[in-house]
mmCIF file as gemmi writes it, N, C-alpha and C atoms, coordinates in Angstrom:
data_model
loop_
_atom_site.group_PDB
_atom_site.id
_atom_site.type_symbol
_atom_site.label_atom_id
_atom_site.label_alt_id
_atom_site.label_comp_id
_atom_site.label_asym_id
_atom_site.label_entity_id
_atom_site.label_seq_id
_atom_site.pdbx_PDB_ins_code
_atom_site.Cartn_x
_atom_site.Cartn_y
_atom_site.Cartn_z
_atom_site.occupancy
_atom_site.B_iso_or_equiv
_atom_site.pdbx_formal_charge
_atom_site.auth_seq_id
_atom_site.auth_asym_id
_atom_site.pdbx_PDB_model_num
ATOM 1 N N . MET Axp A 1 ? 124.626 54.852 115.141 1 0 ? 1 A 1
ATOM 2 C CA . MET Axp A 1 ? 125.391 56.067 114.942 1 0 ? 1 A 1
ATOM 3 C C . MET Axp A 1 ? 124.542 57.271 115.373 1 0 ? 1 A 1
ATOM 4 N N . THR Axp A 2 ? 125.16 58.201 116.041 1 0 ? 2 A 1
ATOM 5 C CA . THR Axp A 2 ? 124.477 59.408 116.495 1 0 ? 2 A 1
ATOM 6 C C . THR Axp A 2 ? 124.878 60.572 115.603 1 0 ? 2 A 1
ATOM 7 N N . THR Axp A 3 ? 123.868 61.28 115.071 1 0 ? 3 A 1
ATOM 8 C CA . THR Axp A 3 ? 124.123 62.419 114.189 1 0 ? 3 A 1
ATOM 9 C C . THR Axp A 3 ? 123.371 63.646 114.695 1 0 ? 3 A 1
ATOM 10 N N . TYR Axp A 4 ? 123.705 64.786 114.107 1 0 ? 4 A 1
ATOM 11 C CA . TYR Axp A 4 ? 123.082 66.059 114.475 1 0 ? 4 A 1
ATOM 12 C C . TYR Axp A 4 ? 123.359 67.067 113.377 1 0 ? 4 A 1
ATOM 13 N N . GLY Axp A 5 ? 122.609 68.176 113.398 1 0 ? 5 A 1
ATOM 14 C CA . GLY Axp A 5 ? 122.81 69.246 112.43 1 0 ? 5 A 1
ATOM 15 C C . GLY Axp A 5 ? 124.028 70.083 112.795 1 0 ? 5 A 1
ATOM 16 N N . LYS Axp A 6 ? 124.926 70.253 111.856 1 0 ? 6 A 1
ATOM 17 C CA . LYS Axp A 6 ? 126.161 71.025 112.11 1 0 ? 6 A 1
ATOM 18 C C . LYS Axp A 6 ? 125.856 72.49 112.433 1 0 ? 6 A 1
ATOM 19 N N . GLU Axp A 7 ? 124.931 73.101 111.682 1 0 ? 7 A 1
ATOM 20 C CA . GLU Axp A 7 ? 124.586 74.506 111.939 1 0 ? 7 A 1
ATOM 21 C C . GLU Axp A 7 ? 123.942 74.66 113.312 1 0 ? 7 A 1
ATOM 22 N N . LYS Axp A 8 ? 123.048 73.741 113.659 1 0 ? 8 A 1
ATOM 23 C CA . LYS Axp A 8 ? 122.403 73.773 114.971 1 0 ? 8 A 1
ATOM 24 C C . LYS Axp A 8 ? 123.455 73.642 116.073 1 0 ? 8 A 1
ATOM 25 N N . ASN Axp A 9 ? 124.442 72.777 115.858 1 0 ? 9 A 1
ATOM 26 C CA . ASN Axp A 9 ? 125.507 72.583 116.831 1 0 ? 9 A 1
ATOM 27 C C . ASN Axp A 9 ? 126.264 73.886 117.081 1 0 ? 9 A 1
ATOM 28 N N . GLU Axp A 10 ? 126.585 74.598 116.02 1 0 ? 10 A 1
ATOM 29 C CA . GLU Axp A 10 ? 127.297 75.875 116.168 1 0 ? 10 A 1
ATOM 30 C C . GLU Axp A 10 ? 126.45 76.892 116.927 1 0 ? 10 A 1
ATOM 31 N N . LEU Axp A 11 ? 125.151 76.949 116.63 1 0 ? 11 A 1
ATOM 32 C CA . LEU Axp A 11 ? 124.253 77.863 117.348 1 0 ? 11 A 1
ATOM 33 C C . LEU Axp A 11 ? 124.183 77.513 118.836 1 0 ? 11 A 1
ATOM 34 N N . LEU Axp A 12 ? 124.104 76.232 119.138 1 0 ? 12 A 1
ATOM 35 C CA . LEU Axp A 12 ? 124.049 75.809 120.539 1 0 ? 12 A 1
ATOM 36 C C . LEU Axp A 12 ? 125.33 76.18 121.281 1 0 ? 12 A 1
ATOM 37 N N . LYS Axp A 13 ? 126.469 75.968 120.653 1 0 ? 13 A 1
ATOM 38 C CA . LYS Axp A 13 ? 127.745 76.333 121.282 1 0 ? 13 A 1
ATOM 39 C C . LYS Axp A 13 ? 127.792 77.828 121.562 1 0 ? 13 A 1
ATOM 40 N N . GLU Axp A 14 ? 127.345 78.601 120.59 1 0 ? 14 A 1
ATOM 41 C CA . GLU Axp A 14 ? 127.373 80.058 120.712 1 0 ? 14 A 1
ATOM 42 C C . GLU Axp A 14 ? 126.391 80.56 121.768 1 0 ? 14 A 1
ATOM 43 N N . ASN Axp A 15 ? 125.175 79.998 121.78 1 0 ? 15 A 1
ATOM 44 C CA . ASN Axp A 15 ? 124.116 80.521 122.643 1 0 ? 15 A 1
ATOM 45 C C . ASN Axp A 15 ? 123.994 79.835 123.998 1 0 ? 15 A 1
ATOM 46 N N . ARG Axp A 16 ? 124.392 78.563 124.091 1 0 ? 16 A 1
ATOM 47 C CA . ARG Axp A 16 ? 124.198 77.816 125.339 1 0 ? 16 A 1
ATOM 48 C C . ARG Axp A 16 ? 125.484 77.288 125.942 1 0 ? 16 A 1
ATOM 49 N N . GLY Axp A 17 ? 126.591 77.45 125.234 1 0 ? 17 A 1
ATOM 50 C CA . GLY Axp A 17 ? 127.882 77.037 125.778 1 0 ? 17 A 1
ATOM 51 C C . GLY Axp A 17 ? 128.109 75.536 125.808 1 0 ? 17 A 1
ATOM 52 N N . ILE Axp A 18 ? 127.325 74.79 125.057 1 0 ? 18 A 1
ATOM 53 C CA . ILE Axp A 18 ? 127.488 73.336 124.974 1 0 ? 18 A 1
ATOM 54 C C . ILE Axp A 18 ? 127.091 72.888 123.575 1 0 ? 18 A 1
ATOM 55 N N . GLY Axp A 19 ? 127.788 71.878 123.09 1 0 ? 19 A 1
ATOM 56 C CA . GLY Axp A 19 ? 127.485 71.349 121.766 1 0 ? 19 A 1
ATOM 57 C C . GLY Axp A 19 ? 127.158 69.869 121.835 1 0 ? 19 A 1
ATOM 58 N N . PHE Axp A 20 ? 126.756 69.338 120.702 1 0 ? 20 A 1
ATOM 59 C CA . PHE Axp A 20 ? 126.396 67.922 120.644 1 0 ? 20 A 1
ATOM 60 C C . PHE Axp A 20 ? 127.577 67.006 120.956 1 0 ? 20 A 1
ATOM 61 N N . GLU Axp A 21 ? 128.8 67.463 120.708 1 0 ? 21 A 1
ATOM 62 C CA . GLU Axp A 21 ? 129.969 66.632 121.023 1 0 ? 21 A 1
ATOM 63 C C . GLU Axp A 21 ? 130.017 66.298 122.511 1 0 ? 21 A 1
ATOM 64 N N . GLU Axp A 22 ? 129.737 67.295 123.354 1 0 ? 22 A 1
ATOM 65 C CA . GLU Axp A 22 ? 129.744 67.07 124.804 1 0 ? 22 A 1
ATOM 66 C C . GLU Axp A 22 ? 128.613 66.121 125.215 1 0 ? 22 A 1
ATOM 67 N N . ILE Axp A 23 ? 127.465 66.261 124.562 1 0 ? 23 A 1
ATOM 68 C CA . ILE Axp A 23 ? 126.33 65.388 124.87 1 0 ? 23 A 1
ATOM 69 C C . ILE Axp A 23 ? 126.639 63.952 124.466 1 0 ? 23 A 1
ATOM 70 N N . ILE Axp A 24 ? 127.2 63.762 123.279 1 0 ? 24 A 1
ATOM 71 C CA . ILE Axp A 24 ? 127.547 62.412 122.82 1 0 ? 24 A 1
ATOM 72 C C . ILE Axp A 24 ? 128.594 61.789 123.743 1 0 ? 24 A 1
ATOM 73 N N . ALA Axp A 25 ? 129.58 62.577 124.167 1 0 ? 25 A 1
ATOM 74 C CA . ALA Axp A 25 ? 130.596 62.067 125.1 1 0 ? 25 A 1
ATOM 75 C C . ALA Axp A 25 ? 129.947 61.645 126.416 1 0 ? 25 A 1
ATOM 76 N N . ALA Axp A 26 ? 128.99 62.437 126.904 1 0 ? 26 A 1
ATOM 77 C CA . ALA Axp A 26 ? 128.297 62.099 128.151 1 0 ? 26 A 1
ATOM 78 C C . ALA Axp A 26 ? 127.46 60.83 127.979 1 0 ? 26 A 1
ATOM 79 N N . ILE Axp A 27 ? 126.784 60.705 126.851 1 0 ? 27 A 1
ATOM 80 C CA . ILE Axp A 27 ? 125.995 59.496 126.581 1 0 ? 27 A 1
ATOM 81 C C . ILE Axp A 27 ? 126.91 58.278 126.556 1 0 ? 27 A 1
ATOM 82 N N . ASP Axp A 28 ? 128.028 58.399 125.845 1 0 ? 28 A 1
ATOM 83 C CA . ASP Axp A 28 ? 128.991 57.292 125.756 1 0 ? 28 A 1
ATOM 84 C C . ASP Axp A 28 ? 129.582 56.93 127.116 1 0 ? 28 A 1
ATOM 85 N N . ALA Axp A 29 ? 129.658 57.92 128.024 1 0 ? 29 A 1
ATOM 86 C CA . ALA Axp A 29 ? 130.205 57.69 129.366 1 0 ? 29 A 1
ATOM 87 C C . ALA Axp A 29 ? 129.139 57.188 130.345 1 0 ? 29 A 1
ATOM 88 N N . GLY Axp A 30 ? 127.929 56.935 129.848 1 0 ? 30 A 1
ATOM 89 C CA . GLY Axp A 30 ? 126.873 56.414 130.709 1 0 ? 30 A 1
ATOM 90 C C . GLY Axp A 30 ? 126.172 57.454 131.551 1 0 ? 30 A 1
ATOM 91 N N . LYS Axp A 31 ? 126.187 58.707 131.115 1 0 ? 31 A 1
ATOM 92 C CA . LYS Axp A 31 ? 125.596 59.796 131.892 1 0 ? 31 A 1
ATOM 93 C C . LYS Axp A 31 ? 124.141 60.094 131.515 1 0 ? 31 A 1
ATOM 94 N N . VAL Axp A 32 ? 123.475 59.14 130.862 1 0 ? 32 A 1
ATOM 95 C CA . VAL Axp A 32 ? 122.043 59.289 130.575 1 0 ? 32 A 1
ATOM 96 C C . VAL Axp A 32 ? 121.29 58.903 131.842 1 0 ? 32 A 1
ATOM 97 N N . LEU Axp A 33 ? 120.548 59.843 132.402 1 0 ? 33 A 1
ATOM 98 C CA . LEU Axp A 33 ? 119.832 59.606 133.65 1 0 ? 33 A 1
ATOM 99 C C . LEU Axp A 33 ? 118.441 59.039 133.417 1 0 ? 33 A 1
ATOM 100 N N . ASP Axp A 34 ? 117.873 59.33 132.237 1 0 ? 34 A 1
ATOM 101 C CA . ASP Axp A 34 ? 116.524 58.861 131.926 1 0 ? 34 A 1
ATOM 102 C C . ASP Axp A 34 ? 116.272 59.058 130.436 1 0 ? 34 A 1
ATOM 103 N N . VAL Axp A 35 ? 115.286 58.347 129.922 1 0 ? 35 A 1
ATOM 104 C CA . VAL Axp A 35 ? 114.818 58.516 128.546 1 0 ? 35 A 1
ATOM 105 C C . VAL Axp A 35 ? 113.303 58.378 128.592 1 0 ? 35 A 1
ATOM 106 N N . TYR Axp A 36 ? 112.59 59.312 127.96 1 0 ? 36 A 1
ATOM 107 C CA . TYR Axp A 36 ? 111.135 59.195 127.93 1 0 ? 36 A 1
ATOM 108 C C . TYR Axp A 36 ? 110.592 59.724 126.613 1 0 ? 36 A 1
ATOM 109 N N . ASP Axp A 37 ? 109.35 59.344 126.313 1 0 ? 37 A 1
ATOM 110 C CA . ASP Axp A 37 ? 108.69 59.84 125.108 1 0 ? 37 A 1
ATOM 111 C C . ASP Axp A 37 ? 108.434 61.33 125.253 1 0 ? 37 A 1
ATOM 112 N N . HIS Axp A 38 ? 108.592 62.073 124.156 1 0 ? 38 A 1
ATOM 113 C CA . HIS Axp A 38 ? 108.261 63.495 124.169 1 0 ? 38 A 1
ATOM 114 C C . HIS Axp A 38 ? 106.798 63.619 124.58 1 0 ? 38 A 1
ATOM 115 N N . PRO Axp A 39 ? 106.479 64.515 125.519 1 0 ? 39 A 1
ATOM 116 C CA . PRO Axp A 39 ? 105.097 64.611 125.998 1 0 ? 39 A 1
ATOM 117 C C . PRO Axp A 39 ? 104.1 65.099 124.941 1 0 ? 39 A 1
ATOM 118 N N . ASP Axp A 40 ? 104.57 65.745 123.873 1 0 ? 40 A 1
ATOM 119 C CA . ASP Axp A 40 ? 103.676 66.249 122.822 1 0 ? 40 A 1
ATOM 120 C C . ASP Axp A 40 ? 103.858 65.421 121.546 1 0 ? 40 A 1
ATOM 121 N N . GLN Axp A 41 ? 103.383 64.179 121.584 1 0 ? 41 A 1
ATOM 122 C CA . GLN Axp A 41 ? 103.545 63.285 120.436 1 0 ? 41 A 1
ATOM 123 C C . GLN Axp A 41 ? 102.74 63.743 119.221 1 0 ? 41 A 1
ATOM 124 N N . GLU Axp A 42 ? 101.729 64.566 119.434 1 0 ? 42 A 1
ATOM 125 C CA . GLU Axp A 42 ? 100.952 65.084 118.301 1 0 ? 42 A 1
ATOM 126 C C . GLU Axp A 42 ? 101.827 65.961 117.409 1 0 ? 42 A 1
ATOM 127 N N . ASN Axp A 43 ? 102.632 66.819 118.02 1 0 ? 43 A 1
ATOM 128 C CA . ASN Axp A 43 ? 103.509 67.714 117.258 1 0 ? 43 A 1
ATOM 129 C C . ASN Axp A 43 ? 104.902 67.137 117.026 1 0 ? 43 A 1
ATOM 130 N N . TYR Axp A 44 ? 105.31 66.187 117.851 1 0 ? 44 A 1
ATOM 131 C CA . TYR Axp A 44 ? 106.645 65.589 117.744 1 0 ? 44 A 1
ATOM 132 C C . TYR Axp A 44 ? 106.533 64.064 117.744 1 0 ? 44 A 1
ATOM 133 N N . PRO Axp A 45 ? 105.876 63.512 116.713 1 0 ? 45 A 1
ATOM 134 C CA . PRO Axp A 45 ? 105.636 62.065 116.701 1 0 ? 45 A 1
ATOM 135 C C . PRO Axp A 45 ? 106.929 61.255 116.68 1 0 ? 45 A 1
ATOM 136 N N . GLY Axp A 46 ? 106.975 60.25 117.548 1 0 ? 46 A 1
ATOM 137 C CA . GLY Axp A 46 ? 108.13 59.362 117.604 1 0 ? 46 A 1
ATOM 138 C C . GLY Axp A 46 ? 109.349 59.938 118.303 1 0 ? 46 A 1
ATOM 139 N N . GLN Axp A 47 ? 109.256 61.197 118.733 1 0 ? 47 A 1
ATOM 140 C CA . GLN Axp A 47 ? 110.412 61.823 119.374 1 0 ? 47 A 1
ATOM 141 C C . GLN Axp A 47 ? 110.501 61.396 120.839 1 0 ? 47 A 1
ATOM 142 N N . LYS Axp A 48 ? 111.728 61.199 121.298 1 0 ? 48 A 1
ATOM 143 C CA . LYS Axp A 48 ? 112.008 60.876 122.693 1 0 ? 48 A 1
ATOM 144 C C . LYS Axp A 48 ? 112.943 61.946 123.247 1 0 ? 48 A 1
ATOM 145 N N . ILE Axp A 49 ? 113.141 61.924 124.559 1 0 ? 49 A 1
ATOM 146 C CA . ILE Axp A 49 ? 114.017 62.903 125.199 1 0 ? 49 A 1
ATOM 147 C C . ILE Axp A 49 ? 114.979 62.179 126.133 1 0 ? 49 A 1
ATOM 148 N N . TYR Axp A 50 ? 116.271 62.433 125.915 1 0 ? 50 A 1
ATOM 149 C CA . TYR Axp A 50 ? 117.295 61.984 126.856 1 0 ? 50 A 1
ATOM 150 C C . TYR Axp A 50 ? 117.386 63.009 127.976 1 0 ? 50 A 1
ATOM 151 N N . ILE Axp A 51 ? 117.608 62.548 129.201 1 0 ? 51 A 1
ATOM 152 C CA . ILE Axp A 51 ? 118.021 63.406 130.312 1 0 ? 51 A 1
ATOM 153 C C . ILE Axp A 51 ? 119.494 63.072 130.505 1 0 ? 51 A 1
ATOM 154 N N . VAL Axp A 52 ? 120.376 64.052 130.245 1 0 ? 52 A 1
ATOM 155 C CA . VAL Axp A 52 ? 121.815 63.802 130.227 1 0 ? 52 A 1
ATOM 156 C C . VAL Axp A 52 ? 122.524 64.73 131.207 1 0 ? 52 A 1
ATOM 157 N N . GLU Axp A 53 ? 123.46 64.165 131.966 1 0 ? 53 A 1
ATOM 158 C CA . GLU Axp A 53 ? 124.324 64.975 132.823 1 0 ? 53 A 1
ATOM 159 C C . GLU Axp A 53 ? 125.613 65.259 132.052 1 0 ? 53 A 1
ATOM 160 N N . ALA Axp A 54 ? 125.889 66.546 131.845 1 0 ? 54 A 1
ATOM 161 C CA . ALA Axp A 54 ? 127.105 66.953 131.13 1 0 ? 54 A 1
ATOM 162 C C . ALA Axp A 54 ? 127.561 68.3 131.669 1 0 ? 54 A 1
ATOM 163 N N . LEU Axp A 55 ? 128.862 68.474 131.788 1 0 ? 55 A 1
ATOM 164 C CA . LEU Axp A 55 ? 129.439 69.737 132.258 1 0 ? 55 A 1
ATOM 165 C C . LEU Axp A 55 ? 128.79 70.204 133.563 1 0 ? 55 A 1
ATOM 166 N N . ASP Axp A 56 ? 128.578 69.269 134.492 1 0 ? 56 A 1
ATOM 167 C CA . ASP Axp A 56 ? 128.014 69.568 135.815 1 0 ? 56 A 1
ATOM 168 C C . ASP Axp A 56 ? 126.616 70.173 135.767 1 0 ? 56 A 1
ATOM 169 N N . TYR Axp A 57 ? 125.842 69.821 134.751 1 0 ? 57 A 1
ATOM 170 C CA . TYR Axp A 57 ? 124.467 70.304 134.651 1 0 ? 57 A 1
ATOM 171 C C . TYR Axp A 57 ? 123.61 69.209 134.036 1 0 ? 57 A 1
ATOM 172 N N . ILE Axp A 58 ? 122.293 69.396 134.052 1 0 ? 58 A 1
ATOM 173 C CA . ILE Axp A 58 ? 121.362 68.427 133.478 1 0 ? 58 A 1
ATOM 174 C C . ILE Axp A 58 ? 120.707 69.055 132.251 1 0 ? 58 A 1
ATOM 175 N N . TYR Axp A 59 ? 120.707 68.298 131.16 1 0 ? 59 A 1
ATOM 176 C CA . TYR Axp A 59 ? 120.157 68.777 129.891 1 0 ? 59 A 1
ATOM 177 C C . TYR Axp A 59 ? 119.093 67.825 129.37 1 0 ? 59 A 1
ATOM 178 N N . LEU Axp A 60 ? 118.056 68.395 128.762 1 0 ? 60 A 1
ATOM 179 C CA . LEU Axp A 60 ? 117.063 67.635 128.016 1 0 ? 60 A 1
ATOM 180 C C . LEU Axp A 60 ? 117.533 67.624 126.569 1 0 ? 60 A 1
ATOM 181 N N . VAL Axp A 61 ? 117.571 66.449 125.956 1 0 ? 61 A 1
ATOM 182 C CA . VAL Axp A 61 ? 118.069 66.323 124.584 1 0 ? 61 A 1
ATOM 183 C C . VAL Axp A 61 ? 117.051 65.531 123.758 1 0 ? 61 A 1
ATOM 184 N N . PRO Axp A 62 ? 116.137 66.24 123.071 1 0 ? 62 A 1
ATOM 185 C CA . PRO Axp A 62 ? 115.182 65.551 122.203 1 0 ? 62 A 1
ATOM 186 C C . PRO Axp A 62 ? 115.903 64.864 121.042 1 0 ? 62 A 1
ATOM 187 N N . PHE Axp A 63 ? 115.399 63.676 120.664 1 0 ? 63 A 1
ATOM 188 C CA . PHE Axp A 63 ? 116.016 62.931 119.566 1 0 ? 63 A 1
ATOM 189 C C . PHE Axp A 63 ? 114.99 62.045 118.884 1 0 ? 63 A 1
ATOM 190 N N . VAL Axp A 64 ? 115.33 61.614 117.68 1 0 ? 64 A 1
ATOM 191 C CA . VAL Axp A 64 ? 114.527 60.63 116.957 1 0 ? 64 A 1
ATOM 192 C C . VAL Axp A 64 ? 115.441 59.501 116.512 1 0 ? 64 A 1
ATOM 193 N N . ARG Axp A 65 ? 114.888 58.308 116.469 1 0 ? 65 A 1
ATOM 194 C CA . ARG Axp A 65 ? 115.601 57.152 115.912 1 0 ? 65 A 1
ATOM 195 C C . ARG Axp A 65 ? 115.143 56.993 114.474 1 0 ? 65 A 1
ATOM 196 N N . ASN Axp A 66 ? 116.109 56.757 113.587 1 0 ? 66 A 1
ATOM 197 C CA . ASN Axp A 66 ? 115.78 56.467 112.2 1 0 ? 66 A 1
ATOM 198 C C . ASN Axp A 66 ? 116.663 55.324 111.725 1 0 ? 66 A 1
ATOM 199 N N . GLU Axp A 67 ? 116.582 55.002 110.443 1 0 ? 67 A 1
ATOM 200 C CA . GLU Axp A 67 ? 117.346 53.864 109.928 1 0 ? 67 A 1
ATOM 201 C C . GLU Axp A 67 ? 118.853 54.056 110.059 1 0 ? 67 A 1
ATOM 202 N N . GLU Axp A 68 ? 119.327 55.3 110.121 1 0 ? 68 A 1
ATOM 203 C CA . GLU Axp A 68 ? 120.761 55.559 110.273 1 0 ? 68 A 1
ATOM 204 C C . GLU Axp A 68 ? 121.22 55.533 111.728 1 0 ? 68 A 1
ATOM 205 N N . GLY Axp A 69 ? 120.281 55.624 112.66 1 0 ? 69 A 1
ATOM 206 C CA . GLY Axp A 69 ? 120.653 55.656 114.071 1 0 ? 69 A 1
ATOM 207 C C . GLY Axp A 69 ? 119.841 56.679 114.833 1 0 ? 69 A 1
ATOM 208 N N . ILE Axp A 70 ? 120.526 57.509 115.598 1 0 ? 70 A 1
ATOM 209 C CA . ILE Axp A 70 ? 119.874 58.521 116.436 1 0 ? 70 A 1
ATOM 210 C C . ILE Axp A 70 ? 120.243 59.902 115.919 1 0 ? 70 A 1
ATOM 211 N N . PHE Axp A 71 ? 119.217 60.765 115.77 1 0 ? 71 A 1
ATOM 212 C CA . PHE Axp A 71 ? 119.443 62.147 115.351 1 0 ? 71 A 1
ATOM 213 C C . PHE Axp A 71 ? 119.07 63.053 116.517 1 0 ? 71 A 1
ATOM 214 N N . LEU Axp A 72 ? 120.055 63.794 117.047 1 0 ? 72 A 1
ATOM 215 C CA . LEU Axp A 72 ? 119.833 64.721 118.154 1 0 ? 72 A 1
ATOM 216 C C . LEU Axp A 72 ? 119.258 66.022 117.614 1 0 ? 72 A 1
ATOM 217 N N . LYS Axp A 73 ? 118.199 66.529 118.262 1 0 ? 73 A 1
ATOM 218 C CA . LYS Axp A 73 ? 117.495 67.718 117.779 1 0 ? 73 A 1
ATOM 219 C C . LYS Axp A 73 ? 118.04 69.023 118.369 1 0 ? 73 A 1
ATOM 220 N N . THR Axp A 74 ? 118.168 69.076 119.688 1 0 ? 74 A 1
ATOM 221 C CA . THR Axp A 74 ? 118.639 70.286 120.36 1 0 ? 74 A 1
ATOM 222 C C . THR Axp A 74 ? 119.103 69.917 121.768 1 0 ? 74 A 1
ATOM 223 N N . ILE Axp A 75 ? 119.57 70.917 122.509 1 0 ? 75 A 1
ATOM 224 C CA . ILE Axp A 75 ? 120.027 70.726 123.889 1 0 ? 75 A 1
ATOM 225 C C . ILE Axp A 75 ? 119.368 71.811 124.734 1 0 ? 75 A 1
ATOM 226 N N . ILE Axp A 76 ? 118.651 71.393 125.769 1 0 ? 76 A 1
ATOM 227 C CA . ILE Axp A 76 ? 117.927 72.346 126.605 1 0 ? 76 A 1
ATOM 228 C C . ILE Axp A 76 ? 118.409 72.207 128.048 1 0 ? 76 A 1
ATOM 229 N N . PRO Axp A 77 ? 119.065 73.242 128.604 1 0 ? 77 A 1
ATOM 230 C CA . PRO Axp A 77 ? 119.443 73.176 130.02 1 0 ? 77 A 1
ATOM 231 C C . PRO Axp A 77 ? 118.176 73.21 130.879 1 0 ? 77 A 1
ATOM 232 N N . SER Axp A 78 ? 118.154 72.441 131.968 1 0 ? 78 A 1
ATOM 233 C CA . SER Axp A 78 ? 116.927 72.352 132.756 1 0 ? 78 A 1
ATOM 234 C C . SER Axp A 78 ? 117.202 72.408 134.253 1 0 ? 78 A 1
ATOM 235 N N . ARG Axp A 79 ? 116.826 73.525 134.865 1 0 ? 79 A 1
ATOM 236 C CA . ARG Axp A 79 ? 116.938 73.644 136.323 1 0 ? 79 A 1
ATOM 237 C C . ARG Axp A 79 ? 115.997 72.664 137.012 1 0 ? 79 A 1
ATOM 238 N N . LYS Axp A 80 ? 114.808 72.499 136.436 1 0 ? 80 A 1
ATOM 239 C CA . LYS Axp A 80 ? 113.83 71.579 137.021 1 0 ? 80 A 1
ATOM 240 C C . LYS Axp A 80 ? 114.374 70.147 137.028 1 0 ? 80 A 1
ATOM 241 N N . ALA Axp A 81 ? 114.949 69.715 135.91 1 0 ? 81 A 1
ATOM 242 C CA . ALA Axp A 81 ? 115.52 68.364 135.846 1 0 ? 81 A 1
ATOM 243 C C . ALA Axp A 81 ? 116.708 68.237 136.791 1 0 ? 81 A 1
ATOM 244 N N . LYS Axp A 82 ? 117.494 69.298 136.932 1 0 ? 82 A 1
ATOM 245 C CA . LYS Axp A 82 ? 118.633 69.25 137.854 1 0 ? 82 A 1
ATOM 246 C C . LYS Axp A 82 ? 118.139 69.018 139.278 1 0 ? 82 A 1
ATOM 247 N N . LYS Axp A 83 ? 117.07 69.695 139.638 1 0 ? 83 A 1
ATOM 248 C CA . LYS Axp A 83 ? 116.517 69.524 140.978 1 0 ? 83 A 1
ATOM 249 C C . LYS Axp A 83 ? 115.984 68.102 141.162 1 0 ? 83 A 1
ATOM 250 N N . ILE Axp A 84 ? 115.296 67.583 140.151 1 0 ? 84 A 1
ATOM 251 C CA . ILE Axp A 84 ? 114.714 66.243 140.236 1 0 ? 84 A 1
ATOM 252 C C . ILE Axp A 84 ? 115.792 65.165 140.278 1 0 ? 84 A 1
ATOM 253 N N . TYR Axp A 85 ? 116.756 65.248 139.363 1 0 ? 85 A 1
ATOM 254 C CA . TYR Axp A 85 ? 117.723 64.159 139.211 1 0 ? 85 A 1
ATOM 255 C C . TYR Axp A 85 ? 118.958 64.291 140.096 1 0 ? 85 A 1
ATOM 256 N N . LYS Axp A 86 ? 119.285 65.505 140.524 1 0 ? 86 A 1
ATOM 257 C CA . LYS Axp A 86 ? 120.483 65.694 141.343 1 0 ? 86 A 1
ATOM 258 C C . LYS Axp A 86 ? 120.17 66.247 142.731 1 0 ? 86 A 1
ATOM 259 N N . GLY Axp A 87 ? 118.895 66.508 143.014 1 0 ? 87 A 1
ATOM 260 C CA . GLY Axp A 87 ? 118.519 66.994 144.331 1 0 ? 87 A 1
ATOM 261 C C . GLY Axp A 87 ? 119.096 68.352 144.656 1 0 ? 87 A 1
ATOM 262 N N . ASP Axp A 88 ? 119.274 69.189 143.639 1 0 ? 88 A 1
ATOM 263 C CA . ASP Axp A 88 ? 119.868 70.513 143.842 1 0 ? 88 A 1
ATOM 264 C C . ASP Axp A 88 ? 118.822 71.464 144.41 1 0 ? 88 A 1
ATOM 265 N N . ASN Axp A 89 ? 119.004 71.859 145.655 1 0 ? 89 A 1
ATOM 266 C CA . ASN Axp A 89 ? 118.07 72.777 146.298 1 0 ? 89 A 1
ATOM 267 C C . ASN Axp A 89 ? 118.37 74.233 145.985 1 0 ? 89 A 1
ATOM 268 N N . ASN Axp A 90 ? 119.445 74.496 145.275 1 0 ? 90 A 1
ATOM 269 C CA . ASN Axp A 90 ? 119.818 75.871 144.934 1 0 ? 90 A 1
ATOM 270 C C . ASN Axp A 90 ? 119.301 76.27 143.561 1 0 ? 90 A 1
ATOM 271 N N . VAL Axp A 91 ? 118.207 75.691 143.144 1 0 ? 91 A 1
ATOM 272 C CA . VAL Axp A 91 ? 117.66 75.962 141.81 1 0 ? 91 A 1
ATOM 273 C C . VAL Axp A 91 ? 116.722 77.12 141.872 1 0 ? 91 A 1
């Protein structure tokens, strides 16, 4: 089961124009382009990052696995990831 903070979701919708619902739908549709360990394991132990294509853009989605399933932390739009994963030269 995938969960997330309701308040964080509202802030993301307001500030970034995307919420966890869109990310979960993209994950369910097979739009995960990559998954890797968070590069700063000292400060974010056990955290991983999804690279997800949603709403015609590429997002970094940090998450942790726990006994209940997956907890999504935030959604970060990434021009760099868009260039890497989609070959967008207009970045």
